[in-house]
TIVEX-199231 format. One record per atom (N, C-alpha, C, O): residue number from 1; residue in one letter; chain; x, y, z. Coordinates in steps of 0.05 Angstrom, whole numbers, padded with zeros to 5 digits, m for minus. Atoms other than C-alpha are relative to their C-alpha. Example, Ala and Ser with C-alpha at 12.3 -4.5 7.8 and 13.67 -1.06 7.14 Angstrom:
<atoms>
<atom resi="1" resn="A" chain="A" px="00018" py="m00024" pz="00000"/>
<atom resi="1" resn="A" chain="A" px="00246" py="m00090" pz="00156"/>
<atom resi="1" resn="A" chain="A" px="00018" py="00024" pz="00000"/>
<atom resi="1" resn="A" chain="A" px="00039" py="00024" pz="00013"/>
<atom resi="2" resn="S" chain="A" px="m00016" py="m00024" pz="m00001"/>
<atom resi="2" resn="S" chain="A" px="00273" py="m00021" pz="00143"/>
<atom resi="2" resn="S" chain="A" px="m00015" py="00022" pz="00014"/>
<atom resi="2" resn="S" chain="A" px="m00005" py="00044" pz="00018"/>
</atoms>
This chain:
<atoms>
<atom resi="1" resn="M" chain="A" px="m00034" py="00001" pz="00010"/>
<atom resi="1" resn="M" chain="A" px="m01789" py="m01308" pz="m00147"/>
<atom resi="1" resn="M" chain="A" px="m00002" py="m00027" pz="m00025"/>
<atom resi="1" resn="M" chain="A" px="m00011" py="m00050" pz="m00024"/>
<atom resi="2" resn="P" chain="A" px="00001" py="00022" pz="00020"/>
<atom resi="2" resn="P" chain="A" px="m01781" py="m01347" pz="m00209"/>
<atom resi="2" resn="P" chain="A" px="00023" py="m00024" pz="00008"/>
<atom resi="2" resn="P" chain="A" px="00044" py="m00018" pz="00019"/>
<atom resi="3" resn="I" chain="A" px="m00021" py="00022" pz="m00006"/>
<atom resi="3" resn="I" chain="A" px="m01744" py="m01418" pz="m00202"/>
<atom resi="3" resn="I" chain="A" px="00015" py="m00010" pz="m00025"/>
<atom resi="3" resn="I" chain="A" px="00006" py="m00021" pz="m00045"/>
<atom resi="4" resn="V" chain="A" px="m00021" py="00009" pz="00018"/>
<atom resi="4" resn="V" chain="A" px="m01681" py="m01430" pz="m00237"/>
<atom resi="4" resn="V" chain="A" px="00008" py="m00028" pz="00001"/>
<atom resi="4" resn="V" chain="A" px="00013" py="m00040" pz="00021"/>
<atom resi="5" resn="P" chain="A" px="m00004" py="00025" pz="m00001"/>
<atom resi="5" resn="P" chain="A" px="m01667" py="m01492" pz="m00263"/>
<atom resi="5" resn="P" chain="A" px="00026" py="m00005" pz="00001"/>
<atom resi="5" resn="P" chain="A" px="00043" py="00011" pz="m00007"/>
<atom resi="6" resn="L" chain="A" px="m00020" py="00014" pz="m00007"/>
<atom resi="6" resn="L" chain="A" px="m01614" py="m01537" pz="m00245"/>
<atom resi="6" resn="L" chain="A" px="00022" py="00002" pz="m00029"/>
<atom resi="6" resn="L" chain="A" px="00014" py="00003" pz="m00052"/>
<atom resi="7" resn="L" chain="A" px="m00015" py="00003" pz="00024"/>
<atom resi="7" resn="L" chain="A" px="m01551" py="m01537" pz="m00291"/>
<atom resi="7" resn="L" chain="A" px="00003" py="m00027" pz="m00014"/>
<atom resi="7" resn="L" chain="A" px="m00003" py="m00047" pz="00001"/>
<atom resi="8" resn="Q" chain="A" px="m00005" py="00031" pz="00011"/>
<atom resi="8" resn="Q" chain="A" px="m01535" py="m01600" pz="m00337"/>
<atom resi="8" resn="Q" chain="A" px="00025" py="m00003" pz="m00012"/>
<atom resi="8" resn="Q" chain="A" px="00035" py="00015" pz="m00025"/>
<atom resi="9" resn="I" chain="A" px="m00031" py="00009" pz="00008"/>
<atom resi="9" resn="I" chain="A" px="m01469" py="m01631" pz="m00354"/>
<atom resi="9" resn="I" chain="A" px="m00001" py="00015" pz="m00027"/>
<atom resi="9" resn="I" chain="A" px="00019" py="00027" pz="m00035"/>
<atom resi="10" resn="T" chain="A" px="m00007" py="m00012" pz="00034"/>
<atom resi="10" resn="T" chain="A" px="m01487" py="m01604" pz="m00431"/>
<atom resi="10" resn="T" chain="A" px="m00003" py="00025" pz="m00005"/>
<atom resi="10" resn="T" chain="A" px="00001" py="00036" pz="m00026"/>
<atom resi="11" resn="D" chain="A" px="00011" py="m00033" pz="00003"/>
<atom resi="11" resn="D" chain="A" px="m01509" py="m01534" pz="m00414"/>
<atom resi="11" resn="D" chain="A" px="00032" py="00010" pz="m00006"/>
<atom resi="11" resn="D" chain="A" px="00053" py="m00001" pz="00000"/>
<atom resi="12" resn="E" chain="A" px="m00020" py="m00018" pz="00008"/>
<atom resi="12" resn="E" chain="A" px="m01461" py="m01479" pz="m00441"/>
<atom resi="12" resn="E" chain="A" px="00010" py="00017" pz="00023"/>
<atom resi="12" resn="E" chain="A" px="m00004" py="00033" pz="00034"/>
<atom resi="13" resn="L" chain="A" px="m00007" py="m00011" pz="m00028"/>
<atom resi="13" resn="L" chain="A" px="m01417" py="m01455" pz="m00381"/>
<atom resi="13" resn="L" chain="A" px="00017" py="00026" pz="m00005"/>
<atom resi="13" resn="L" chain="A" px="00019" py="00044" pz="00011"/>
<atom resi="14" resn="N" chain="A" px="m00018" py="m00025" pz="00003"/>
<atom resi="14" resn="N" chain="A" px="m01366" py="m01404" pz="m00420"/>
<atom resi="14" resn="N" chain="A" px="m00026" py="00023" pz="m00006"/>
<atom resi="14" resn="N" chain="A" px="m00038" py="00018" pz="m00027"/>
<atom resi="15" resn="L" chain="A" px="00015" py="m00020" pz="00001"/>
<atom resi="15" resn="L" chain="A" px="m01415" py="m01345" pz="m00417"/>
<atom resi="15" resn="L" chain="A" px="00022" py="00023" pz="m00001"/>
<atom resi="15" resn="L" chain="A" px="00044" py="00022" pz="00009"/>
<atom resi="16" resn="P" chain="A" px="m00015" py="m00026" pz="m00002"/>
<atom resi="16" resn="P" chain="A" px="m01390" py="m01272" pz="m00433"/>
<atom resi="16" resn="P" chain="A" px="m00006" py="00006" pz="00025"/>
<atom resi="16" resn="P" chain="A" px="m00026" py="m00001" pz="00039"/>
<atom resi="17" resn="R" chain="A" px="00009" py="m00013" pz="m00024"/>
<atom resi="17" resn="R" chain="A" px="m01380" py="m01235" pz="m00377"/>
<atom resi="17" resn="R" chain="A" px="m00014" py="00032" pz="m00003"/>
<atom resi="17" resn="R" chain="A" px="m00008" py="00045" pz="m00022"/>
<atom resi="18" resn="N" chain="A" px="00012" py="m00022" pz="00002"/>
<atom resi="18" resn="N" chain="A" px="m01421" py="m01173" pz="m00364"/>
<atom resi="18" resn="N" chain="A" px="00015" py="00025" pz="00003"/>
<atom resi="18" resn="N" chain="A" px="00035" py="00025" pz="00018"/>
<atom resi="19" resn="T" chain="A" px="m00017" py="m00026" pz="m00005"/>
<atom resi="19" resn="T" chain="A" px="m01397" py="m01100" pz="m00368"/>
<atom resi="19" resn="T" chain="A" px="00002" py="00007" pz="00027"/>
<atom resi="19" resn="T" chain="A" px="m00014" py="m00003" pz="00042"/>
<atom resi="20" resn="Y" chain="A" px="m00004" py="m00014" pz="m00027"/>
<atom resi="20" resn="Y" chain="A" px="m01376" py="m01065" pz="m00307"/>
<atom resi="20" resn="Y" chain="A" px="m00031" py="00017" pz="00005"/>
<atom resi="20" resn="Y" chain="A" px="m00045" py="00012" pz="00025"/>
<atom resi="21" resn="Q" chain="A" px="00021" py="m00015" pz="m00008"/>
<atom resi="21" resn="Q" chain="A" px="m01435" py="m01014" pz="m00314"/>
<atom resi="21" resn="Q" chain="A" px="m00028" py="m00015" pz="00001"/>
<atom resi="21" resn="Q" chain="A" px="m00047" py="m00007" pz="00015"/>
<atom resi="22" resn="D" chain="A" px="00020" py="00019" pz="m00009"/>
<atom resi="22" resn="D" chain="A" px="m01486" py="m01074" pz="m00322"/>
<atom resi="22" resn="D" chain="A" px="00001" py="m00006" pz="00029"/>
<atom resi="22" resn="D" chain="A" px="m00018" py="m00001" pz="00043"/>
<atom resi="23" resn="L" chain="A" px="m00002" py="00005" pz="m00032"/>
<atom resi="23" resn="L" chain="A" px="m01459" py="m01096" pz="m00253"/>
<atom resi="23" resn="L" chain="A" px="m00011" py="00019" pz="00018"/>
<atom resi="23" resn="L" chain="A" px="m00027" py="00012" pz="00035"/>
<atom resi="24" resn="V" chain="A" px="00010" py="m00015" pz="m00015"/>
<atom resi="24" resn="V" chain="A" px="m01469" py="m01031" pz="m00226"/>
<atom resi="24" resn="V" chain="A" px="m00027" py="00009" pz="m00005"/>
<atom resi="24" resn="V" chain="A" px="m00037" py="00019" pz="00016"/>
<atom resi="25" resn="D" chain="A" px="00022" py="m00002" pz="00003"/>
<atom resi="25" resn="D" chain="A" px="m01532" py="m01020" pz="m00254"/>
<atom resi="25" resn="D" chain="A" px="m00018" py="m00021" pz="00014"/>
<atom resi="25" resn="D" chain="A" px="m00039" py="m00012" pz="00024"/>
<atom resi="26" resn="Y" chain="A" px="00017" py="00020" pz="m00013"/>
<atom resi="26" resn="Y" chain="A" px="m01561" py="m01088" pz="m00226"/>
<atom resi="26" resn="Y" chain="A" px="00007" py="00004" pz="00035"/>
<atom resi="26" resn="Y" chain="A" px="m00012" py="00003" pz="00050"/>
<atom resi="27" resn="M" chain="A" px="00003" py="m00006" pz="m00024"/>
<atom resi="27" resn="M" chain="A" px="m01533" py="m01074" pz="m00158"/>
<atom resi="27" resn="M" chain="A" px="m00014" py="00020" pz="00012"/>
<atom resi="27" resn="M" chain="A" px="m00025" py="00018" pz="00034"/>
<atom resi="28" resn="V" chain="A" px="00017" py="m00024" pz="m00008"/>
<atom resi="28" resn="V" chain="A" px="m01564" py="m01008" pz="m00152"/>
<atom resi="28" resn="V" chain="A" px="m00028" py="m00007" pz="00000"/>
<atom resi="28" resn="V" chain="A" px="m00040" py="00001" pz="00020"/>
<atom resi="29" resn="K" chain="A" px="00026" py="00011" pz="00010"/>
<atom resi="29" resn="K" chain="A" px="m01629" py="m01038" pz="m00177"/>
<atom resi="29" resn="K" chain="A" px="m00007" py="m00018" pz="00026"/>
<atom resi="29" resn="K" chain="A" px="m00027" py="m00013" pz="00040"/>
<atom resi="30" resn="E" chain="A" px="m00001" py="00025" pz="m00019"/>
<atom resi="30" resn="E" chain="A" px="m01623" py="m01096" pz="m00128"/>
<atom resi="30" resn="E" chain="A" px="m00001" py="00022" pz="00037"/>
<atom resi="30" resn="E" chain="A" px="m00017" py="00018" pz="00055"/>
<atom resi="31" resn="L" chain="A" px="00004" py="m00013" pz="m00021"/>
<atom resi="31" resn="L" chain="A" px="m01611" py="m01046" pz="m00070"/>
<atom resi="31" resn="L" chain="A" px="m00020" py="00022" pz="00006"/>
<atom resi="31" resn="L" chain="A" px="m00025" py="00031" pz="00028"/>
<atom resi="32" resn="D" chain="A" px="00024" py="m00021" pz="m00005"/>
<atom resi="32" resn="D" chain="A" px="m01664" py="m00996" pz="m00080"/>
<atom resi="32" resn="D" chain="A" px="m00022" py="m00016" pz="00005"/>
<atom resi="32" resn="D" chain="A" px="m00041" py="m00009" pz="00019"/>
<atom resi="33" resn="E" chain="A" px="00018" py="00018" pz="m00009"/>
<atom resi="33" resn="E" chain="A" px="m01705" py="m01056" pz="m00079"/>
<atom resi="33" resn="E" chain="A" px="m00007" py="m00009" pz="00022"/>
<atom resi="33" resn="E" chain="A" px="m00030" py="m00013" pz="00029"/>
<atom resi="34" resn="A" chain="A" px="m00010" py="00006" pz="m00033"/>
<atom resi="34" resn="A" chain="A" px="m01680" py="m01076" pz="m00010"/>
<atom resi="34" resn="A" chain="A" px="m00007" py="00022" pz="00016"/>
<atom resi="34" resn="A" chain="A" px="m00020" py="00020" pz="00037"/>
<atom resi="35" resn="A" chain="A" px="00011" py="m00024" pz="m00017"/>
<atom resi="35" resn="A" chain="A" px="m01688" py="m01007" pz="00012"/>
<atom resi="35" resn="A" chain="A" px="m00030" py="00004" pz="00005"/>
<atom resi="35" resn="A" chain="A" px="m00040" py="00008" pz="00027"/>
<atom resi="36" resn="E" chain="A" px="00029" py="m00001" pz="m00007"/>
<atom resi="36" resn="E" chain="A" px="m01760" py="m01004" pz="00000"/>
<atom resi="36" resn="E" chain="A" px="m00010" py="m00023" pz="00025"/>
<atom resi="36" resn="E" chain="A" px="m00028" py="m00016" pz="00040"/>
<atom resi="37" resn="L" chain="A" px="00012" py="00025" pz="m00015"/>
<atom resi="37" resn="L" chain="A" px="m01772" py="m01073" pz="00042"/>
<atom resi="37" resn="L" chain="A" px="00012" py="00009" pz="00033"/>
<atom resi="37" resn="L" chain="A" px="m00002" py="00005" pz="00053"/>
<atom resi="38" resn="L" chain="A" px="m00013" py="00007" pz="m00022"/>
<atom resi="38" resn="L" chain="A" px="m01724" py="m01059" pz="00099"/>
<atom resi="38" resn="L" chain="A" px="m00010" py="00024" pz="00020"/>
<atom resi="38" resn="L" chain="A" px="m00014" py="00047" pz="00011"/>
<atom resi="39" resn="P" chain="A" px="m00001" py="m00021" pz="m00014"/>
<atom resi="39" resn="P" chain="A" px="m01737" py="m01020" pz="00163"/>
<atom resi="39" resn="P" chain="A" px="00016" py="00021" pz="00000"/>
<atom resi="39" resn="P" chain="A" px="00035" py="00021" pz="m00017"/>
<atom resi="40" resn="L" chain="A" px="m00024" py="m00019" pz="m00004"/>
<atom resi="40" resn="L" chain="A" px="m01702" py="m00957" pz="00187"/>
<atom resi="40" resn="L" chain="A" px="00014" py="m00003" pz="00019"/>
<atom resi="40" resn="L" chain="A" px="00036" py="00007" pz="00020"/>
<atom resi="41" resn="D" chain="A" px="m00011" py="00014" pz="m00021"/>
<atom resi="41" resn="D" chain="A" px="m01687" py="m00987" pz="00247"/>
<atom resi="41" resn="D" chain="A" px="m00007" py="m00028" pz="00012"/>
<atom resi="41" resn="D" chain="A" px="m00027" py="m00040" pz="00004"/>
<atom resi="42" resn="H" chain="A" px="00011" py="00027" pz="m00012"/>
<atom resi="42" resn="H" chain="A" px="m01694" py="m01051" pz="00287"/>
<atom resi="42" resn="H" chain="A" px="m00002" py="00001" pz="00025"/>
<atom resi="42" resn="H" chain="A" px="00012" py="00018" pz="00035"/>
<atom resi="43" resn="E" chain="A" px="m00001" py="00006" pz="m00029"/>
<atom resi="43" resn="E" chain="A" px="m01712" py="m01073" pz="00358"/>
<atom resi="43" resn="E" chain="A" px="00025" py="m00013" pz="00010"/>
<atom resi="43" resn="E" chain="A" px="00042" py="m00022" pz="m00005"/>
<atom resi="44" resn="S" chain="A" px="m00024" py="00004" pz="m00013"/>
<atom resi="44" resn="S" chain="A" px="m01660" py="m01090" pz="00408"/>
<atom resi="44" resn="S" chain="A" px="00005" py="m00032" pz="m00016"/>
<atom resi="44" resn="S" chain="A" px="00020" py="m00033" pz="m00036"/>
<atom resi="45" resn="Q" chain="A" px="m00003" py="00026" pz="00006"/>
<atom resi="45" resn="Q" chain="A" px="m01663" py="m01169" pz="00394"/>
<atom resi="45" resn="Q" chain="A" px="00009" py="m00001" pz="m00032"/>
<atom resi="45" resn="Q" chain="A" px="00018" py="m00022" pz="m00039"/>
<atom resi="46" resn="D" chain="A" px="m00009" py="00009" pz="00023"/>
<atom resi="46" resn="D" chain="A" px="m01647" py="m01155" pz="00317"/>
<atom resi="46" resn="D" chain="A" px="00022" py="00023" pz="m00006"/>
<atom resi="46" resn="D" chain="A" px="00021" py="00038" pz="m00027"/>
<atom resi="47" resn="Y" chain="A" px="m00024" py="m00016" pz="00001"/>
<atom resi="47" resn="Y" chain="A" px="m01585" py="m01115" pz="00327"/>
<atom resi="47" resn="Y" chain="A" px="00017" py="m00007" pz="m00020"/>
<atom resi="47" resn="Y" chain="A" px="00025" py="m00030" pz="m00020"/>
<atom resi="48" resn="G" chain="A" px="m00024" py="00012" pz="00018"/>
<atom resi="48" resn="G" chain="A" px="m01536" py="m01118" pz="00270"/>
<atom resi="48" resn="G" chain="A" px="m00014" py="m00008" pz="m00025"/>
<atom resi="48" resn="G" chain="A" px="00000" py="m00011" pz="m00045"/>
<atom resi="49" resn="R" chain="A" px="00015" py="00004" pz="00019"/>
<atom resi="49" resn="R" chain="A" px="m01589" py="m01133" pz="00224"/>
<atom resi="49" resn="R" chain="A" px="00002" py="00023" pz="m00026"/>
<atom resi="49" resn="R" chain="A" px="00004" py="00046" pz="m00019"/>
<atom resi="50" resn="A" chain="A" px="00003" py="m00022" pz="00016"/>
<atom resi="50" resn="A" chain="A" px="m01590" py="m01095" pz="00153"/>
<atom resi="50" resn="A" chain="A" px="m00024" py="00015" pz="00000"/>
<atom resi="50" resn="A" chain="A" px="m00045" py="00004" pz="00005"/>
<atom resi="51" resn="T" chain="A" px="00020" py="m00023" pz="m00002"/>
<atom resi="51" resn="T" chain="A" px="m01630" py="m01029" pz="00149"/>
<atom resi="51" resn="T" chain="A" px="m00003" py="00018" pz="m00019"/>
<atom resi="51" resn="T" chain="A" px="00017" py="00019" pz="m00034"/>
<atom resi="52" resn="K" chain="A" px="00003" py="m00012" pz="00027"/>
<atom resi="52" resn="K" chain="A" px="m01653" py="m00985" pz="00097"/>
<atom resi="52" resn="K" chain="A" px="00025" py="00018" pz="00000"/>
<atom resi="52" resn="K" chain="A" px="00037" py="00018" pz="m00022"/>
<atom resi="53" resn="G" chain="A" px="m00025" py="m00019" pz="m00005"/>
<atom resi="53" resn="G" chain="A" px="m01592" py="m00932" pz="00120"/>
<atom resi="53" resn="G" chain="A" px="00023" py="m00017" pz="m00008"/>
<atom resi="53" resn="G" chain="A" px="00040" py="m00006" pz="m00022"/>
<atom resi="54" resn="A" chain="A" px="m00023" py="00015" pz="00005"/>
<atom resi="54" resn="A" chain="A" px="m01544" py="m00987" pz="00113"/>
<atom resi="54" resn="A" chain="A" px="00001" py="m00007" pz="m00032"/>
<atom resi="54" resn="A" chain="A" px="00022" py="m00007" pz="m00044"/>
<atom resi="55" resn="C" chain="A" px="00005" py="00008" pz="00027"/>
<atom resi="55" resn="C" chain="A" px="m01573" py="m01007" pz="00041"/>
<atom resi="55" resn="C" chain="A" px="00005" py="00027" pz="m00014"/>
<atom resi="55" resn="C" chain="A" px="00016" py="00024" pz="m00036"/>
<atom resi="56" resn="L" chain="A" px="00000" py="m00023" pz="00014"/>
<atom resi="56" resn="L" chain="A" px="m01573" py="m00935" pz="00019"/>
<atom resi="56" resn="L" chain="A" px="00033" py="00008" pz="00001"/>
<atom resi="56" resn="L" chain="A" px="00046" py="00020" pz="m00016"/>
<atom resi="57" resn="A" chain="A" px="m00032" py="m00010" pz="m00006"/>
<atom resi="57" resn="A" chain="A" px="m01502" py="m00925" pz="00046"/>
<atom resi="57" resn="A" chain="A" px="00017" py="m00018" pz="m00020"/>
<atom resi="57" resn="A" chain="A" px="00034" py="m00008" pz="m00035"/>
<atom resi="58" resn="L" chain="A" px="m00017" py="00019" pz="00021"/>
<atom resi="58" resn="L" chain="A" px="m01474" py="m00989" pz="00005"/>
<atom resi="58" resn="L" chain="A" px="m00006" py="00012" pz="m00033"/>
<atom resi="58" resn="L" chain="A" px="00010" py="00013" pz="m00051"/>
<atom resi="59" resn="K" chain="A" px="00009" py="m00008" pz="00028"/>
<atom resi="59" resn="K" chain="A" px="m01511" py="m00961" pz="m00056"/>
<atom resi="59" resn="K" chain="A" px="00021" py="00023" pz="m00004"/>
<atom resi="59" resn="K" chain="A" px="00039" py="00021" pz="m00021"/>
<atom resi="60" resn="S" chain="A" px="m00016" py="m00026" pz="m00002"/>
<atom resi="60" resn="S" chain="A" px="m01476" py="m00892" pz="m00043"/>
<atom resi="60" resn="S" chain="A" px="00029" py="m00007" pz="m00005"/>
<atom resi="60" resn="S" chain="A" px="00042" py="00008" pz="m00019"/>
<atom resi="61" resn="R" chain="A" px="m00028" py="00006" pz="00001"/>
<atom resi="61" resn="R" chain="A" px="m01409" py="m00925" pz="m00040"/>
<atom resi="61" resn="R" chain="A" px="00001" py="m00013" pz="m00028"/>
<atom resi="61" resn="R" chain="A" px="00022" py="m00006" pz="m00040"/>
<atom resi="62" resn="I" chain="A" px="00000" py="00017" pz="00024"/>
<atom resi="62" resn="I" chain="A" px="m01421" py="m00969" pz="m00103"/>
<atom resi="62" resn="I" chain="A" px="00000" py="00024" pz="m00029"/>
<atom resi="62" resn="I" chain="A" px="00015" py="00023" pz="m00049"/>
<atom resi="63" resn="L" chain="A" px="m00002" py="m00025" pz="00014"/>
<atom resi="63" resn="L" chain="A" px="m01435" py="m00904" pz="m00140"/>
<atom resi="63" resn="L" chain="A" px="00020" py="00014" pz="00000"/>
<atom resi="63" resn="L" chain="A" px="00031" py="00021" pz="m00021"/>
<atom resi="64" resn="L" chain="A" px="m00031" py="m00017" pz="m00003"/>
<atom resi="64" resn="L" chain="A" px="m01374" py="m00865" pz="m00112"/>
<atom resi="64" resn="L" chain="A" px="00018" py="m00012" pz="m00016"/>
<atom resi="64" resn="L" chain="A" px="00031" py="00001" pz="m00032"/>
<atom resi="65" resn="Y" chain="A" px="m00018" py="00015" pz="00009"/>
<atom resi="65" resn="Y" chain="A" px="m01333" py="m00919" pz="m00134"/>
<atom resi="65" resn="Y" chain="A" px="m00004" py="m00002" pz="m00040"/>
<atom resi="65" resn="Y" chain="A" px="00015" py="00001" pz="m00055"/>
<atom resi="66" resn="A" chain="A" px="00005" py="00004" pz="00025"/>
<atom resi="66" resn="A" chain="A" px="m01369" py="m00931" pz="m00207"/>
<atom resi="66" resn="A" chain="A" px="00014" py="00028" pz="m00015"/>
<atom resi="66" resn="A" chain="A" px="00027" py="00027" pz="m00035"/>
<atom resi="67" resn="A" chain="A" px="m00006" py="m00028" pz="00017"/>
<atom resi="67" resn="A" chain="A" px="m01357" py="m00847" pz="m00220"/>
<atom resi="67" resn="A" chain="A" px="00030" py="00001" pz="00004"/>
<atom resi="67" resn="A" chain="A" px="00041" py="00020" pz="m00008"/>
<atom resi="68" resn="S" chain="A" px="m00030" py="m00009" pz="m00006"/>
<atom resi="68" resn="S" chain="A" px="m01283" py="m00851" pz="m00198"/>
<atom resi="68" resn="S" chain="A" px="00016" py="m00002" pz="m00029"/>
<atom resi="68" resn="S" chain="A" px="00009" py="m00021" pz="m00044"/>
<atom resi="69" resn="P" chain="A" px="m00021" py="00003" pz="00024"/>
<atom resi="69" resn="P" chain="A" px="m01228" py="m00843" pz="m00259"/>
<atom resi="69" resn="P" chain="A" px="00007" py="m00026" pz="m00007"/>
<atom resi="69" resn="P" chain="A" px="00005" py="m00035" pz="m00030"/>
<atom resi="70" resn="L" chain="A" px="m00005" py="00026" pz="00010"/>
<atom resi="70" resn="L" chain="A" px="m01208" py="m00910" pz="m00252"/>
<atom resi="70" resn="L" chain="A" px="m00017" py="m00019" pz="m00013"/>
<atom resi="70" resn="L" chain="A" px="m00008" py="m00035" pz="m00029"/>
<atom resi="71" resn="Y" chain="A" px="00020" py="00012" pz="00013"/>
<atom resi="71" resn="Y" chain="A" px="m01270" py="m00939" pz="m00273"/>
<atom resi="71" resn="Y" chain="A" px="m00011" py="00014" pz="m00029"/>
<atom resi="71" resn="Y" chain="A" px="m00013" py="00004" pz="m00051"/>
<atom resi="72" resn="N" chain="A" px="00011" py="m00016" pz="00021"/>
<atom resi="72" resn="N" chain="A" px="m01297" py="m00884" pz="m00314"/>
<atom resi="72" resn="N" chain="A" px="00017" py="00012" pz="m00019"/>
<atom resi="72" resn="N" chain="A" px="00024" py="00036" pz="m00020"/>
<atom resi="73" resn="G" chain="A" px="m00021" py="m00009" pz="00023"/>
<atom resi="73" resn="G" chain="A" px="m01251" py="m00885" pz="m00376"/>
<atom resi="73" resn="G" chain="A" px="00021" py="00007" pz="00007"/>
<atom resi="73" resn="G" chain="A" px="00033" py="00020" pz="m00010"/>
<atom resi="74" resn="G" chain="A" px="m00019" py="00004" pz="m00002"/>
<atom resi="74" resn="G" chain="A" px="m01196" py="m00888" pz="m00342"/>
<atom resi="74" resn="G" chain="A" px="00029" py="m00019" pz="m00005"/>
<atom resi="74" resn="G" chain="A" px="00052" py="m00019" pz="00004"/>
<atom resi="75" resn="G" chain="A" px="m00018" py="00018" pz="00012"/>
<atom resi="75" resn="G" chain="A" px="m01163" py="m00942" pz="m00377"/>
<atom resi="75" resn="G" chain="A" px="00012" py="m00024" pz="00022"/>
<atom resi="75" resn="G" chain="A" px="00036" py="m00030" pz="00026"/>
<atom resi="76" resn="I" chain="A" px="m00007" py="00024" pz="m00021"/>
<atom resi="76" resn="I" chain="A" px="m01167" py="m01001" pz="m00322"/>
<atom resi="76" resn="I" chain="A" px="00011" py="m00020" pz="m00022"/>
<atom resi="76" resn="I" chain="A" px="00006" py="m00023" pz="m00046"/>
<atom resi="77" resn="G" chain="A" px="m00010" py="00025" pz="00014"/>
<atom resi="77" resn="G" chain="A" px="m01128" py="m01060" pz="m00338"/>
<atom resi="77" resn="G" chain="A" px="00020" py="00005" pz="m00027"/>
<atom resi="77" resn="G" chain="A" px="00029" py="m00013" pz="m00041"/>
<atom resi="78" resn="S" chain="A" px="m00018" py="m00006" pz="00021"/>
<atom resi="78" resn="S" chain="A" px="m01086" py="m01025" pz="m00390"/>
<atom resi="78" resn="S" chain="A" px="00034" py="m00001" pz="00002"/>
<atom resi="78" resn="S" chain="A" px="00043" py="00009" pz="00022"/>
<atom resi="79" resn="L" chain="A" px="m00025" py="00002" pz="m00014"/>
<atom resi="79" resn="L" chain="A" px="m01011" py="m01039" pz="m00391"/>
<atom resi="79" resn="L" chain="A" px="00011" py="00029" pz="m00001"/>
<atom resi="79" resn="L" chain="A" px="00035" py="00027" pz="00003"/>
<atom resi="80" resn="S" chain="A" px="m00005" py="m00023" pz="m00002"/>
<atom resi="80" resn="S" chain="A" px="m01002" py="m00962" pz="m00393"/>
<atom resi="80" resn="S" chain="A" px="m00004" py="00004" pz="00026"/>
<atom resi="80" resn="S" chain="A" px="00015" py="00017" pz="00035"/>
<atom resi="81" resn="D" chain="A" px="00001" py="m00002" pz="m00025"/>
<atom resi="81" resn="D" chain="A" px="m01023" py="m00961" pz="m00326"/>
<atom resi="81" resn="D" chain="A" px="00029" py="m00005" pz="00021"/>
<atom resi="81" resn="D" chain="A" px="00039" py="00009" pz="00038"/>
<atom resi="82" resn="L" chain="A" px="m00021" py="00023" pz="m00018"/>
<atom resi="82" resn="L" chain="A" px="m00967" py="m01014" pz="m00298"/>
<atom resi="82" resn="L" chain="A" px="00027" py="00026" pz="m00003"/>
<atom resi="82" resn="L" chain="A" px="00042" py="00031" pz="00016"/>
<atom resi="83" resn="T" chain="A" px="m00027" py="m00009" pz="00012"/>
<atom resi="83" resn="T" chain="A" px="m00910" py="m00966" pz="m00335"/>
<atom resi="83" resn="T" chain="A" px="m00002" py="00032" pz="00019"/>
<atom resi="83" resn="T" chain="A" px="00019" py="00043" pz="00022"/>
<atom resi="84" resn="R" chain="A" px="00004" py="m00023" pz="m00009"/>
<atom resi="84" resn="R" chain="A" px="m00934" py="m00902" pz="m00298"/>
<atom resi="84" resn="R" chain="A" px="00021" py="00000" pz="00032"/>
<atom resi="84" resn="R" chain="A" px="00021" py="00020" pz="00046"/>
</atoms>
């Protein structure tokens, strides 16, 4: 894991936001990597911890919402949405 340097007072903090698609792609990539490492189920002492199934379920929910017309070219954040 790369070591991230601490921010300094002179560092630029006004960074541009990533796009919605960038966020979805990042979360899906991270969930795919986590699913490879997680077990299918846990022993009783580890009840409640994340499993491969929970990871893939979260991934499916993210992809479902990303495919929604609200985010998929549905004019999210436009003033015309408020007047309907």
